[in-house]
C-alpha positions in Angstrom: -0.1 0.2 -0.1 1.4 3.5 -1.1 2.3 6.8 1.6 -0.7 8.3 0.1 -3.9 5.5 0.5 -2.2 5.0 4.2 -2.5 8.4 4.9 -6.2 8.7 3.2 -7.0 5.7 5.3 -5.3 6.6 8.8 -7.8 9.7 8.6 -10.3 8.5 8.0 -12.9 8.1 10.9 -15.0 5.0 12.3 -17.6 5.9 10.7 -16.1 7.0 7.3 -14.5 3.3 7.3 -17.5 1.4 8.6 -19.5 0.7 5.8 -16.2 -0.8 4.6 -16.0 -4.1 6.5 -19.8 -4.3 7.5 -20.4 -7.6 5.3 -16.8 -8.6 6.1 -16.4 -12.0 7.7 -16.1 -11.4 12.1 -12.5 -12.6 11.6 -11.9 -10.0 8.6 -13.3 -7.2 10.6 -11.0 -7.7 13.7 -8.0 -8.0 11.9 -8.7 -5.3 9.4 -9.7 -3.1 12.4 -6.8 -3.9 14.0 -4.8 -2.8 11.0 -6.5 0.0 11.0 -5.4 1.3 14.3 -1.8 0.0 13.8 -1.8 3.0 10.9 -3.3 5.4 13.1 -1.4 4.8 16.0 1.5 7.4 17.4 4.7 5.7 16.5 7.0 5.0 19.8 11.0 5.8 19.8 12.8 3.0 22.0 16.9 3.3 21.4 19.8 0.8 22.0 22.7 1.8 23.6 23.9 1.2 20.2 21.7 4.3 19.0 19.3 2.1 17.1 16.0 2.9 17.1 13.1 1.4 16.7 9.2 3.1 15.9 6.4 1.1 17.6 3.2 1.4 16.9 1.2 1.8 20.6 -1.4 3.3 21.7 -2.6 4.6 26.0 -4.2 1.3 25.9 -1.3 -0.3 25.2 0.7 -2.5 27.8 3.9 -4.4 27.8 3.1 -7.1 26.0 1.6 -5.2 23.2 5.5 -3.1 23.3 7.5 -6.7 23.4 5.5 -8.4 20.3 5.9 -5.3 18.1 9.9 -5.1 19.3 9.9 -8.8 18.3 8.2 -8.1 14.7 10.5 -5.6 14.1 13.9 -7.9 15.4 12.8 -11.6 15.2 16.2 -11.7 17.1 14.7 -10.9 20.4 11.2 -13.1 19.9 14.1 -15.4 21.9 15.1 -12.9 25.1 14.1 -11.0 27.9 12.8 -8.0 26.4 12.5 -4.8 29.6 10.9 -1.6 28.7 12.3 1.7 30.8 10.3 5.0 30.4 12.9 6.7 31.6 17.0 6.2 32.2 16.1 4.7 36.2 12.5 4.2 36.1 11.1 0.7 33.9 8.0 0.0 32.7 5.3 -1.5 34.7 4.4 -4.9 32.9 0.5 -4.6 34.0 -0.5 -1.5 33.2 -1.5 0.6 30.0 1.2 2.7 28.8 -2.1 5.2 29.9 -2.0 4.5 34.0 1.7 4.9 33.2 1.0 8.8 32.4 1.1 9.2 28.5 -1.1 9.6 26.0 -1.5 9.8 22.6 -0.1 12.6 22.0 3.0 11.9 24.3 3.9 9.1 22.8 4.4 10.5 19.9 7.3 12.6 21.3 8.3 10.0 23.6 11.5 8.1 23.6 12.3 4.8 25.6 14.9 2.1 26.1 15.2 -1.4 26.4 17.1 -4.5 27.4 17.1 -7.9 25.2 18.8 -10.8 27.5 18.7 -14.1 27.5 15.7 -16.3 29.4 18.4 -17.2 33.0 17.4 -21.1 33.7 18.3 -20.8 37.1 20.8 -22.3 38.9 22.2 -26.1 37.4 21.4 -29.4 39.2 21.4 -32.7 39.1 19.3 -35.6 37.5 18.9 -36.7 41.0 17.7 -34.2 42.2 15.6 -33.1 38.9 13.4 -36.4 38.8 11.9 -35.6 42.0 11.1 -32.1 40.8 9.4 -33.4 37.7 7.9 -36.5 39.2 5.8 -33.7 41.1 5.2 -31.6 38.7 3.9 -34.9 37.1 2.0 -35.4 39.5 0.4 -32.2 40.0 -2.0 -32.4 36.5 -3.6 -35.4 38.1 -4.8 -32.8 40.7 -6.3 -30.1 37.7 -8.9 -32.0 36.1 -10.7 -30.8 32.9 -13.8 -31.6 31.9 -15.1 -31.7 28.9 -17.9 -29.1 29.7 -16.4 -27.2 31.2 -14.3 -26.1 27.9 -17.8 -25.9 26.2 -18.8 -23.4 28.5 -15.3 -20.9 27.4 -15.7 -21.6 24.2 -19.8 -20.5 24.3 -18.8 -17.6 25.7 -19.4 -14.3 23.9 -17.1 -11.3 25.8 -15.1 -13.5 27.4 -14.0 -11.5 31.5 -10.3 -10.0 30.0 -8.6 -12.2 32.6 -9.9 -15.8 30.7 -8.7 -14.3 27.5 -5.5 -13.5 28.7 -5.3 -17.1 30.0 -5.9 -18.9 26.5 -3.8 -16.7 24.8 -1.3 -17.8 27.2 -2.6 -21.7 26.5 -2.3 -20.5 22.6 0.6 -18.9 23.1 2.3 -22.5 24.7 0.3 -24.7 21.7 1.8 -21.9 19.1 -2.0 -21.5 17.7 -3.1 -18.1 16.1 -4.3 -15.5 19.3 -5.4 -12.0 17.6 -8.8 -12.4 18.4 -10.9 -14.9 20.7 -12.4 -16.4 17.9 -9.0 -18.0 17.5 -8.9 -18.9 20.9 -12.2 -20.7 20.6 -11.3 -22.6 17.2 -7.8 -24.2 19.1 -10.2 -25.5 22.0 -12.7 -26.3 20.2 -10.4 -28.8 18.1 -10.1 -32.4 19.0 -7.0 -32.7 19.7 -6.4 -29.6 22.1 -6.1 -31.9 25.9 -4.3 -34.6 24.4 -1.7 -31.7 23.0 -2.0 -30.0 26.7 -0.4 -33.0 27.9 2.2 -33.6 25.3 3.8 -31.2 27.6 4.5 -33.5 30.1 7.3 -35.4 27.7 8.6 -32.7 25.8 9.9 -29.3 26.3 8.3 -25.8 25.7 10.1 -24.2 22.5 12.3 -21.4 23.8 10.8 -19.3 21.7 7.3 -19.9 23.9 9.1 -20.2 27.2 10.7 -16.3 26.7 7.3 -14.7 25.7 4.4 -17.2 28.3 7.5 -15.3 31.1 5.2 -12.1 31.2 1.6 -14.6 31.5 2.8 -16.8 34.3 3.7 -13.3 36.3 0.1 -11.6 35.3 -1.6 -11.2 38.5 -5.1 -11.2 37.5 -3.7 -14.9 36.2 -2.5 -16.3 39.6 -4.6 -19.7 40.7 -6.7 -18.2 43.1 -7.6 -15.6 41.6 -9.1 -16.6 38.3 -10.6 -19.5 40.2 -13.0 -17.3 41.1 -13.9 -16.2 37.7 -13.6 -20.0 36.0 -12.2 -23.3 37.1 -11.1 -24.9 33.8 -9.3 -21.5 32.9 -8.1 -21.7 36.2 -6.7 -25.6 35.1 -5.6 -24.9 31.7 -3.6 -21.6 33.3 -1.7 -24.2 35.7 -1.0 -26.9 32.8 1.0 -24.0 30.8 2.7 -22.8 34.5 3.5 -26.4 35.0 5.0 -27.3 31.8 6.8 -23.9 31.8 9.0 -24.9 34.9 8.8 -28.3 34.0 11.0 -27.1 31.2 13.0 -25.4 33.1 13.8 -28.3 35.4 15.4 -30.4 32.4 16.9 -27.2 30.5 19.0 -26.7 34.7 19.8 -30.6 34.7 21.3 -30.6 31.2 23.2 -27.4 31.9 27.1 -27.0 32.3 26.2 -23.6 34.5 24.0 -21.4 34.4 22.7 -19.7 31.4 25.2 -16.8 30.5 23.4 -13.0 29.6 23.9 -11.4 26.2 24.8 -8.6 25.7 22.3 -6.1 27.0 20.4 -3.5 24.6 20.4 -0.6 26.6 19.6 3.1 26.8 20.3 3.6 30.2 24.0 5.6 29.1 22.4 8.9 28.2 
């Protein structure tokens, strides 16, 4: 698409565009709406220590998850790295608040400049196979205490507008299974697959891919996705989220047992020096 066409789209109002996608299937409509939002969004400058500036489309409603996804799309090498953003030299971005909640409006974001670091995921201290075995056994046994019934999954599928915590939990499941997760429709398709639970249980014996393992750290630490909090909304969603956490924990245990030493950090990208 040429810059002139992009400019016209960016300047168009929601009312102007409504007729353009009114008859589209819901999934296609969602994708078009997301593309238009990106065209209209301000671009936030993120600078590395080497002086490299990356422009990321954001809004005041964006969170760390959105910024990290945008950076990983621009710089594929960061897909397997832990990213941290800094809103100023000595203040890191709160990963679970929107940029608006952290004092930025759309106009301010267009003129702001963040910094970021990207480092290798630490697996933790090396352990022996003898130490790893009981930890893996405990994790495997804990899955048995997380029964997920077909009727409960069906209840999730039938939700038209799920609570945000349920959507986030299912995004984490989709990340683990490397499934599309742009929309709730994507997530319900995943849940409705015949081999869904078989795929989830397969991670008792295989490792989580590094790219997913890195991205899932955000979901695992999310305050709204802790088991006690999530169970108040949906026991099924809480059980599936716990299975994601267990799969990641088992992978980390295996990495710790296999590594000759704790993982060394990569050279960090930073803008901490003014």
